[in-house]
C-alpha positions as CSV (number, residue, x, y, z in Angstrom):
1,M,-0.2,-0.2,0.1
2,R,0.9,3.5,-0.6
3,V,1.4,4.5,3.1
4,V,1.8,8.2,5.1
5,F,3.8,7.1,8.2
6,M,3.5,9.5,11.1
7,G,5.9,9.4,14.2
8,T,8.4,11.2,16.5
9,P,10.6,9.2,19.3
10,D,12.1,6.1,19.3
11,F,9.2,3.6,20.0
12,S,7.9,4.9,16.6
13,V,11.1,3.3,14.7
14,P,10.7,-0.1,14.3
15,A,7.3,0.2,12.7
16,L,9.0,2.5,10.1
17,D,11.3,-0.1,9.5
18,A,8.7,-3.1,9.5
19,L,6.5,-1.4,6.9
20,A,9.3,-0.9,4.6
21,S,10.6,-4.5,5.0
22,A,7.1,-5.6,4.3
23,G,7.1,-4.0,0.7
24,H,4.8,-1.0,1.8
25,E,5.5,2.0,-0.1
26,V,6.4,4.9,2.2
27,A,5.3,8.6,0.2
28,A,6.5,10.4,3.2
29,V,7.3,10.7,6.9
30,Y,5.7,13.1,9.3
31,T,7.5,14.1,12.3
32,Q,8.0,17.0,15.1
33,P,10.4,19.3,14.0
34,P,13.9,19.4,15.3
35,R,14.2,20.3,18.5
36,P,17.1,22.2,20.5
37,A,19.1,19.0,22.7
38,G,22.0,18.1,24.9
39,R,24.9,20.5,26.3
40,G,24.8,22.8,23.2
41,K,21.4,23.2,22.7
42,R,21.6,22.5,19.1
43,D,18.4,21.2,17.2
44,R,18.4,17.8,17.1
45,P,16.1,15.8,14.7
46,S,14.1,13.1,16.2
47,P,15.0,9.2,16.1
48,V,12.0,8.8,13.2
49,Q,13.5,11.7,11.2
50,I,17.0,10.2,11.2
51,R,15.7,7.1,10.1
52,A,13.6,7.9,7.0
53,E,16.4,10.2,5.8
54,A,18.5,7.0,6.1
55,M,15.8,5.1,4.3
56,G,15.8,7.8,1.5
57,I,12.2,8.7,2.2
58,P,10.7,12.1,2.4
59,V,10.6,13.7,5.7
60,R,7.9,16.8,6.8
61,H,7.5,18.3,10.0
62,P,5.3,21.3,9.8
63,V,4.1,22.7,13.6
64,S,0.6,22.5,13.1
65,L,-1.7,20.5,10.5
66,K,-4.4,22.9,11.1
67,G,-4.1,25.2,8.3
68,A,-5.6,24.0,4.9
69,E,-2.0,24.5,3.1
70,E,-0.3,21.9,5.2
71,Q,-3.6,19.5,4.8
72,E,-3.5,19.8,0.9
73,A,0.1,19.2,0.8
74,F,-1.1,16.3,2.9
75,A,-4.0,15.0,1.0
76,S,-1.8,15.7,-2.3
77,L,0.6,12.5,-1.0
78,G,-2.4,10.4,-2.4
79,A,-2.1,7.9,0.4
80,E,-4.1,4.9,0.8
81,I,-3.9,4.3,4.4
82,A,-1.7,6.6,7.1
83,V,0.2,4.7,10.1
84,V,0.4,7.0,13.2
85,V,2.6,6.3,16.4
86,A,3.6,8.7,19.1
87,Y,3.5,11.2,16.4
88,G,2.8,14.1,18.7
89,L,0.0,16.6,16.9
90,I,-3.4,16.4,16.7
91,L,-5.0,15.7,13.5
92,P,-7.9,17.5,12.1
93,R,-10.7,15.8,10.7
94,A,-9.5,16.5,7.1
95,V,-6.2,14.7,7.6
96,L,-8.3,11.8,9.4
97,D,-10.0,11.6,6.1
98,A,-7.5,12.2,3.8
99,P,-5.9,8.8,2.8
100,D,-8.3,5.9,1.0
101,H,-8.5,3.9,4.1
102,G,-8.2,6.5,6.8
103,C,-5.6,6.5,9.4
104,L,-4.6,3.7,11.8
105,N,-2.8,4.0,15.4
106,I,-0.4,1.6,17.0
107,H,-1.4,2.6,20.4
108,A,0.5,0.9,23.6
109,S,-2.3,0.1,26.1
110,L,-5.0,-2.7,25.6
111,L,-7.7,0.1,24.9
112,P,-9.8,1.4,26.5
113,R,-7.7,1.1,29.4
114,W,-4.7,3.9,29.3
115,R,-5.8,6.2,26.5
116,G,-3.7,9.2,26.5
117,A,0.0,10.1,26.4
118,A,2.1,8.0,28.7
119,P,0.4,4.3,29.0
120,I,3.4,2.4,29.4
121,H,4.7,4.5,32.6
122,R,0.8,4.3,33.8
123,A,0.7,0.5,33.3
124,V,3.7,-0.5,35.1
125,M,2.9,2.4,38.0
126,A,-0.9,0.9,38.5
127,G,0.9,-2.4,39.2
128,D,-0.7,-3.8,35.9
129,A,-0.1,-7.5,35.2
130,E,-0.1,-7.1,31.6
131,T,-0.5,-4.4,29.2
132,G,-0.1,-4.8,25.0
133,V,-0.1,-3.5,21.9
134,C,-4.0,-2.1,19.7
135,I,-4.0,-1.4,16.1
136,M,-6.6,1.3,16.6
137,R,-8.5,3.4,13.7
138,M,-8.4,6.8,14.3
139,E,-11.4,9.4,15.4
140,A,-11.8,12.7,16.6
141,G,-11.7,11.4,20.1
142,L,-8.5,10.6,22.2
143,D,-7.6,7.1,21.6
144,T,-11.3,6.2,21.0
145,G,-12.0,4.2,18.3
146,P,-12.8,1.0,17.0
147,V,-9.8,-1.7,17.5
148,L,-8.4,-3.8,14.3
149,L,-6.3,-5.7,16.4
150,R,-4.8,-6.5,19.5
151,A,-1.9,-8.6,21.4
152,E,-1.0,-8.6,25.1
153,E,2.1,-8.6,26.9
154,P,2.8,-9.7,30.7
155,I,4.5,-7.3,33.0
156,E,6.8,-9.1,35.4
157,A,7.8,-8.0,38.9
158,E,11.0,-6.3,37.6
159,T,9.7,-5.0,34.5
160,T,10.8,-1.4,34.0
161,T,8.8,1.2,31.4
162,G,12.2,1.1,29.5
163,D,12.0,-2.3,29.1
164,L,8.3,-2.5,28.2
165,H,9.1,0.2,25.7
166,D,11.2,-1.8,23.4
167,R,9.1,-5.0,23.8
168,L,5.9,-2.9,23.2
169,A,7.8,-0.9,19.6
170,A,8.3,-4.7,18.2
171,L,5.3,-5.6,19.1
172,G,3.4,-2.8,17.6
173,A,5.5,-3.4,14.5
174,R,4.5,-6.8,13.8
175,L,0.9,-5.9,14.5
176,V,0.8,-2.9,12.2
177,V,2.2,-5.0,9.1
178,S,-0.5,-7.8,10.0
179,A,-3.2,-5.3,10.5
180,L,-2.7,-4.1,7.1
181,D,-2.5,-7.2,5.4
182,R,-5.7,-8.1,6.6
183,L,-7.6,-4.8,6.1
184,G,-11.4,-4.6,5.1
185,L,-11.0,-8.8,6.4
186,V,-11.0,-8.2,10.4
187,P,-13.7,-6.9,12.1
188,E,-13.1,-3.2,13.9
189,M,-14.5,-3.6,17.5
190,A,-15.4,-0.6,19.2
191,Q,-14.4,-0.2,22.5
192,P,-16.3,-0.8,25.2
193,E,-17.5,2.2,27.6
194,T,-16.6,0.5,30.9
195,G,-13.0,-0.1,31.5
196,A,-11.7,3.4,30.3
197,T,-8.7,5.3,32.2
198,Y,-6.6,8.2,31.2
199,A,-3.0,7.9,30.9
200,A,-1.6,11.3,31.9
201,K,1.6,13.0,30.6
202,I,3.8,12.1,33.6
203,D,4.8,15.6,35.4
204,K,8.5,15.3,37.0
205,A,7.0,16.4,40.4
206,E,5.8,12.7,40.5
207,A,9.3,11.3,40.5
208,R,10.6,12.4,43.8
209,I,10.5,9.1,46.2
210,D,8.5,9.6,49.5
211,W,9.7,6.6,51.9
212,S,6.4,6.6,53.4
213,R,4.2,5.2,51.0
214,P,3.9,1.8,51.2
215,A,6.9,-0.4,49.6
216,E,4.7,-1.7,46.3
217,E,4.1,1.6,45.4
218,I,7.9,3.1,45.6
219,D,9.1,0.0,43.6
220,R,6.2,0.8,40.9
221,Q,7.1,4.1,41.0
222,I,10.7,3.3,40.7
223,R,10.2,0.9,37.4
224,G,7.5,3.2,35.7
225,L,9.5,6.1,35.6
226,S,12.9,4.1,34.6
227,P,14.5,5.6,32.4
228,F,12.6,8.6,32.2
229,P,12.4,10.9,34.2
230,G,13.8,8.8,36.8
231,A,12.5,8.5,40.2
232,W,15.0,10.0,42.8
233,C,16.2,10.7,46.4
234,E,18.7,12.8,48.1
235,I,21.7,10.5,49.0
236,A,24.3,12.4,51.5
237,G,23.1,15.9,49.4
238,E,23.6,14.3,46.3
239,R,20.4,13.4,43.7
240,V,20.7,10.2,42.5
241,K,18.2,8.3,40.0
242,L,16.7,4.9,40.9
243,L,16.1,2.9,37.9
244,R,15.4,-0.6,39.3
245,S,14.3,-2.2,42.2
246,R,12.6,-5.1,43.6
247,M,10.2,-6.1,47.0
248,A,12.6,-7.1,49.8
249,E,11.7,-8.4,53.4
250,G,12.7,-5.8,56.3
251,A,10.8,-2.8,58.0
252,G,12.3,0.1,59.9
253,E,11.7,3.6,60.3
254,P,10.5,4.8,56.8
255,G,13.9,5.8,54.7
256,A,16.4,3.8,57.0
257,V,19.0,2.1,55.3
258,L,18.4,-2.0,56.4
259,D,21.8,-2.8,54.6
260,G,23.5,-2.5,50.9
261,F,20.5,-0.3,49.5
262,R,17.7,-2.1,51.4
263,I,15.3,0.3,52.1
264,A,12.7,0.4,54.7
265,C,9.4,2.3,53.6
266,G,5.9,3.2,55.0
267,T,5.0,-0.9,55.0
268,G,7.4,-3.0,54.0
269,A,11.2,-2.3,52.3
270,V,12.2,-2.4,48.7
271,E,15.9,-3.4,47.3
272,I,17.2,-1.1,44.3
273,T,19.2,-2.8,42.6
274,E,20.3,0.1,39.5
275,V,21.1,3.4,40.5
276,Q,22.3,6.6,38.5
277,R,24.5,9.3,40.2
278,S,24.8,12.7,39.1
279,G,27.1,13.0,36.2
280,K,27.5,9.2,35.7
281,R,26.0,6.3,33.9
282,P,23.3,4.1,35.1
283,A,25.0,1.3,37.3
284,A,24.1,-2.1,39.2
285,A,23.9,-0.5,42.6
286,R,26.5,-2.5,44.4
287,D,28.8,-1.0,41.9
288,A,27.8,2.5,42.3
289,L,28.4,2.1,46.2
290,L,31.5,1.6,46.3
291,G,33.9,4.4,48.0
292,F,30.0,6.0,48.7
293,R,28.9,6.4,52.5
294,M,25.6,5.6,52.6
295,P,23.8,7.4,55.6
296,A,21.8,5.6,57.7
297,R,18.4,7.0,56.5
298,L,17.6,8.5,53.3
299,D,15.5,11.6,53.3
């Protein structure tokens, strides 16, 4: 099929690769404009732009699709279908209706649970036992369209958002190729009215650890915010990101260091297994602790 691909972050890249490998003609790629990044704050193209240019695919990055000129430019591509995954712009009705077969979205949850911007983070932070990917026909509502295909993915006890991100990106890539192969042959199932939840964008204010909370919640917070933005606490005046953890035995005053990197919480305890100290790379907690004096209690 003649496809317009619309995506921006790393999560979107496997789907672009899969569509091209399956023999679909990617007429153009839409992505977010380059943004200042890094120490020099130079404009950095998105991962999708970098990949598309390496593949020789034309790239467009309008700041909005609301104007008639941009909508006409989109329609002029003559796409049979658009595939959207973590693009970052609202698609107006004129864009949704332009391709012959409309627009399909790869959404990283089992809809209607976790509609919205941060479905992977929220599933881990909520303690969900499983999540997955849905291929959904896009409509005016926020992730409310009918679902063509879905596939489940378990969330294990020590899974982080980063782990799940990579697995779901690969799963979504496989699933969207299957959806295009079977377009018109699989029923489009309306989402049920019950069970809908909203995956709000992650606020950095959610990242600081409050050791008075139950261990289960802190463990999910650490894993759910890893690797970005990274849950954190202060240790001897240094801000340290906590990237991996697991439930542990033990109890004590909230924040008490029981041994190594096993910390008492409001109820129960967690063991921190991977951290990132300021200005350093992520490291196993046991290695990061070498030469580092742990206080008796963390704030």
